[in-house]
C-alpha positions as CSV (number, residue, x, y, z in Angstrom):
1,M,108.2,107.1,82.6
2,P,107.3,105.5,86.1
3,P,105.4,107.5,87.6
4,E,106.1,109.9,90.6
5,T,106.5,108.7,93.5
6,K,105.1,111.0,96.8
7,Y,103.9,110.6,100.1
8,A,100.6,110.4,101.8
9,R,100.8,110.6,105.8
10,L,99.4,108.3,108.9
11,G,100.5,110.2,112.1
12,G,104.0,111.0,112.2
13,D,104.8,108.3,108.9
14,R,104.9,108.8,105.4
15,I,103.9,106.2,103.7
16,A,104.9,106.1,99.7
17,Y,102.8,105.9,96.9
18,Q,102.2,106.7,93.4
19,V,98.7,107.1,90.9
20,L,98.9,106.0,87.1
21,G,95.9,106.6,84.9
22,E,92.2,107.6,85.0
23,G,89.2,106.5,86.8
24,P,86.9,105.6,87.4
25,P,86.5,103.0,88.2
26,D,89.7,103.2,90.4
27,L,91.7,100.4,91.8
28,I,93.9,100.1,95.2
29,L,97.5,97.5,94.8
30,A,98.0,96.4,98.6
31,R,100.8,93.5,96.3
32,R,101.8,91.9,99.2
33,S,102.9,92.8,102.5
34,Y,106.4,93.7,101.2
35,G,107.4,95.7,97.7
36,H,109.2,98.4,96.6
37,I,107.5,100.8,93.7
38,D,110.0,102.4,92.3
39,V,112.4,99.3,92.1
40,A,109.5,97.8,90.7
41,W,109.4,99.3,87.1
42,E,112.6,97.9,86.4
43,D,110.9,94.5,85.0
44,P,109.6,94.7,81.6
45,G,106.4,92.7,83.1
46,I,105.6,94.9,85.7
47,T,105.6,97.5,84.2
48,L,103.3,95.9,80.9
49,F,100.7,94.8,83.6
50,L,100.0,97.9,86.1
51,R,100.2,99.7,82.4
52,T,97.0,97.5,80.9
53,L,95.8,97.7,84.5
54,A,96.0,101.3,83.9
55,S,94.5,101.3,80.2
56,F,91.2,101.1,81.9
57,C,90.8,102.5,86.0
58,R,93.2,105.1,88.0
59,V,95.9,102.5,89.9
60,I,96.9,103.3,92.9
61,L,100.1,101.5,94.0
62,F,101.3,102.0,97.8
63,D,103.9,100.4,99.9
64,R,103.1,99.6,103.1
65,R,105.7,101.0,106.4
66,G,108.2,99.2,106.9
67,T,109.2,98.3,103.0
68,G,110.6,100.0,100.2
69,P,110.9,104.1,100.8
70,S,108.1,104.5,103.4
71,D,108.8,105.5,107.0
72,P,109.6,102.3,109.1
73,L,107.0,100.5,111.0
74,P,106.5,102.2,114.8
75,L,106.3,99.5,117.4
76,G,102.8,98.8,119.4
77,P,100.3,96.9,120.0
78,L,98.1,96.8,116.0
79,P,99.6,93.6,114.7
80,P,100.6,93.7,110.5
81,W,97.8,92.8,108.9
82,E,95.5,95.2,110.9
83,S,97.9,98.3,110.7
84,Y,98.1,97.8,107.4
85,A,94.2,98.7,106.3
86,E,95.1,101.9,108.7
87,E,97.7,102.6,105.7
88,L,96.2,101.8,102.7
89,E,92.8,104.0,104.2
90,A,95.4,107.5,104.6
91,V,96.9,106.5,101.1
92,L,92.7,106.5,99.5
93,D,92.4,110.0,101.8
94,E,95.3,111.6,100.4
95,V,94.3,110.6,96.6
96,G,91.2,111.6,97.5
97,C,89.1,108.8,96.7
98,D,85.7,107.7,98.6
99,R,85.4,104.8,97.3
100,A,87.8,101.9,95.6
101,A,88.3,98.8,94.6
102,I,91.2,96.7,96.2
103,M,93.3,94.0,94.7
104,A,95.2,92.7,97.0
105,E,98.0,89.8,97.0
106,M,99.0,86.5,99.6
107,D,99.1,88.5,103.4
108,A,97.2,91.9,102.3
109,G,94.6,89.4,101.0
110,P,93.2,89.3,105.1
111,T,93.6,93.3,104.8
112,A,91.3,93.9,102.1
113,L,89.3,91.1,103.6
114,L,88.9,93.6,107.4
115,F,88.1,97.0,104.9
116,A,85.9,95.7,103.1
117,A,83.9,94.2,105.7
118,T,84.4,96.7,108.8
119,K,84.1,99.7,105.3
120,P,82.0,98.5,102.5
121,E,81.2,102.5,102.0
122,R,84.3,103.2,100.5
123,T,85.2,99.4,99.1
124,S,83.3,99.0,95.4
125,A,85.1,95.5,94.2
126,L,87.5,92.6,96.0
127,V,90.3,91.2,93.5
128,L,91.7,88.1,95.3
129,V,95.3,86.6,94.4
130,H,96.7,84.0,95.5
131,T,95.1,84.6,99.6
132,S,93.3,83.1,102.2
133,A,91.6,84.2,105.1
134,R,93.6,81.9,107.0
135,F,96.7,80.4,106.0
136,V,98.1,77.9,108.6
137,A,95.8,74.6,108.6
138,G,93.6,74.1,111.7
139,S,90.8,71.8,113.6
140,E,88.2,73.9,111.3
141,Y,90.4,74.5,108.8
142,P,91.9,71.2,107.4
143,V,93.0,73.1,103.9
144,G,95.6,75.4,105.5
145,T,99.5,74.7,105.5
146,A,100.4,71.8,108.3
147,Q,102.3,74.4,110.9
148,M,105.4,72.5,110.9
149,T,105.1,73.1,107.2
150,S,104.3,76.4,107.9
151,S,107.8,77.1,110.1
152,R,110.2,75.3,107.3
153,W,108.1,78.2,105.0
154,V,109.2,80.5,107.2
155,A,113.2,79.7,107.6
156,Q,113.4,78.8,104.1
157,F,112.8,82.0,103.4
158,D,114.8,83.5,106.3
159,R,117.6,81.8,104.7
160,L,116.6,82.4,101.2
161,W,116.1,85.8,101.7
162,G,117.0,88.3,98.6
163,S,119.0,85.4,96.7
164,E,118.2,84.2,92.8
165,E,117.5,80.9,94.9
166,L,114.4,82.7,95.8
167,A,113.8,84.5,93.0
168,A,113.9,80.8,91.1
169,M,111.2,79.4,94.0
170,L,108.9,82.0,93.3
171,A,108.7,82.5,90.0
172,P,109.5,79.1,88.3
173,S,108.0,80.3,84.6
174,R,111.7,82.3,85.0
175,A,114.2,80.1,86.6
176,G,116.1,80.2,83.0
177,D,116.6,83.8,82.7
178,P,119.6,85.2,84.5
179,R,118.6,89.1,84.7
180,F,115.2,88.0,85.7
181,L,116.9,86.7,88.6
182,H,119.6,88.7,89.9
183,W,116.5,91.7,89.4
184,F,114.3,89.5,91.1
185,A,116.2,89.3,94.6
186,K,117.2,93.1,94.1
187,W,113.8,93.6,95.0
188,Q,113.9,91.5,97.4
189,R,116.5,93.5,99.2
190,A,115.7,96.9,98.8
191,S,111.5,95.6,99.6
192,A,112.5,94.4,103.2
193,S,115.0,93.3,105.4
194,P,115.7,90.4,106.2
195,K,113.9,91.1,109.8
196,V,111.2,92.9,108.3
197,A,110.1,90.2,105.9
198,Q,110.7,87.1,108.6
199,M,108.5,89.4,111.1
200,F,105.8,89.8,108.2
201,L,106.3,85.5,107.8
202,R,105.6,85.3,111.3
203,A,102.9,87.2,111.1
204,M,101.0,85.3,108.3
205,A,101.3,82.7,110.5
206,E,99.0,83.6,112.6
207,I,96.5,85.2,110.4
208,D,92.7,84.1,111.0
209,V,89.9,86.9,109.0
210,R,87.2,83.9,108.3
211,S,84.1,85.3,110.6
212,V,84.5,88.7,108.5
213,L,84.0,86.6,105.3
214,P,79.8,86.5,105.6
215,L,79.8,90.4,105.8
216,V,81.6,91.0,103.0
217,Q,79.2,93.2,100.5
218,A,81.2,94.2,97.8
219,P,81.7,91.8,94.5
220,A,85.1,89.7,94.6
221,L,87.0,88.1,92.1
222,I,89.7,85.5,93.0
223,L,92.5,84.4,91.1
224,H,94.4,81.5,91.8
225,R,97.1,79.6,90.2
226,R,96.3,75.9,90.3
227,E,100.4,75.2,90.8
228,F,100.7,77.9,93.5
229,G,102.8,75.6,96.4
230,L,102.9,78.6,98.6
231,V,99.5,79.2,99.3
232,P,97.6,76.0,97.3
233,L,94.4,76.7,95.2
234,A,92.2,75.3,97.9
235,H,92.8,78.3,99.6
236,G,90.8,79.9,96.8
237,R,87.7,77.8,96.4
238,Y,87.4,78.0,100.6
239,L,87.1,81.9,99.9
240,A,84.6,81.7,96.4
241,D,82.6,79.3,99.0
242,H,82.1,82.1,101.8
243,I,81.8,85.1,100.0
244,R,78.3,86.0,99.3
245,G,78.8,85.9,95.1
246,A,82.6,85.5,94.6
247,R,83.6,84.4,91.7
248,L,86.7,82.0,91.3
249,V,89.3,82.5,88.1
250,E,91.5,79.2,88.3
251,L,95.0,80.5,86.7
252,P,97.4,78.2,84.8
253,G,101.1,78.2,85.8
254,S,102.7,78.4,89.5
255,D,104.0,82.1,88.9
256,V,103.5,84.2,92.7
257,D,102.6,87.2,90.3
258,L,100.1,87.6,88.0
259,S,102.9,89.7,85.7
260,W,104.8,87.1,84.6
261,E,102.7,84.5,83.9
262,T,99.9,84.7,81.2
263,P,99.3,87.9,82.1
264,E,96.6,88.2,79.4
265,L,94.3,86.0,80.6
266,A,94.3,88.2,84.8
267,L,93.6,91.1,82.5
268,D,90.7,90.3,80.9
269,S,89.6,89.4,83.9
270,I,90.5,92.2,86.3
271,Q,88.7,94.2,83.0
272,E,86.0,92.2,82.2
273,F,84.8,91.9,86.6
274,L,85.8,96.1,87.1
275,T,84.3,97.7,83.5
276,G,81.5,94.8,82.5
277,V,84.6,95.2,79.3
278,R,86.4,92.2,78.1
279,G,88.9,94.0,77.2
280,G,91.3,91.4,75.5
281,A,94.8,92.8,76.5
282,E,96.9,93.5,73.5
283,P,100.2,91.7,72.9
284,G,103.4,93.6,74.4
285,R,105.8,91.8,72.7
286,V,105.6,90.9,68.5
287,L,107.8,89.2,66.8
288,A,109.7,90.9,63.3
289,T,112.1,90.4,61.1
290,V,114.8,93.1,60.7
291,L,116.5,93.1,57.3
292,F,119.4,95.0,57.3
293,T,121.2,95.6,53.3
294,D,124.8,96.8,52.4
295,I,125.8,98.4,49.3
296,V,128.7,96.2,48.3
297,G,132.2,98.8,48.7
298,S,129.3,101.3,49.0
299,T,132.2,103.1,51.9
300,E,135.2,102.8,49.4
301,R,132.7,104.3,46.4
302,A,131.1,107.2,48.4
303,A,134.6,109.0,49.6
304,R,135.9,108.7,46.3
305,L,132.8,110.2,44.6
306,G,132.1,113.1,47.0
307,D,128.9,113.1,48.8
308,R,126.9,115.0,45.9
309,R,128.4,112.9,43.3
310,W,127.5,109.9,45.4
311,R,123.2,110.7,46.6
312,G,123.4,111.0,42.4
313,C,124.4,108.5,41.3
314,W,123.2,105.7,43.5
315,R,120.3,104.3,41.4
316,C,123.3,102.9,38.6
317,T,124.9,101.9,41.6
318,T,121.9,99.9,42.9
319,S,121.2,98.6,40.4
320,S,123.4,97.2,39.0
321,P,124.1,93.1,38.9
322,G,125.4,91.7,42.7
323,G,125.1,95.4,43.6
324,W,123.3,94.4,46.7
325,S,124.8,92.3,49.5
326,S,122.5,91.3,52.5
327,S,125.1,91.8,55.7
328,S,122.8,90.6,58.2
329,A,119.1,89.4,58.9
330,V,118.1,89.0,62.0
331,S,114.9,88.7,64.2
332,S,114.3,90.5,67.3
333,S,111.2,91.3,69.1
334,R,109.9,93.9,71.1
């Protein structure tokens, strides 16, 4: 069963959150600007990933305002990525956490960097996934995406938001799984409306927190897939070069989420980083052969003899030549 969804308060707004596992350490997840903490548990890959995280730390999940079951994002002068830091702190206060590691993905990464730089007393560590201090290229940031390319990305996301086509683009390893694509498209629609998603994407193109990188005191682990096209690996390398003591782990694959492609590699790195112990995550799937057998004519014979006589004579029945008949042998995985 998924953990209970509760609400933290930020002014008059409510922020949906969940807690699972036990600390220390505490790890709060900022999984991109959009999400739905209830619908996410419908996917076995995400469920296994979160449960494994919770085996070695207390995991705190939340959906920012404007997404999932949280209240809408209020109108005001704060851009979304700055208000995200306020929401993160409100959830930490609600669960009684003075200091936590922050795991931030995609456009939530700048929020985590800003939070770590301005509130070092509340940040024990950073795990940065597929993120950057700045996403769009500039005169002093050649590794960023060109402005024209960024605009095309925004237009494409606006056109495909909530579709299975976009799901296949973001998780190529699962593109051949119709059930997964149907769920991922549903998760997008439940996470944020097309207009809200468009707002977050445009805000993502305006983010630049490079100036705070020298101020980050917390240990930092950077996880980045080598073939992730939306935020190329060069962004992760830039963070590793500009955050003191940061460690970059390059992962294989191209999926947007760590849950669906070689998740054990990411989980081992996170566990070692947070606890000092490399766990070697147990596999969540095992291949087994299930053999189902039946006795030839057993149903008719049991009806003729009755239950008591049938139980008393089944051994001699099964020992007779040809008494056993294998009706099916199937391979399954769980």
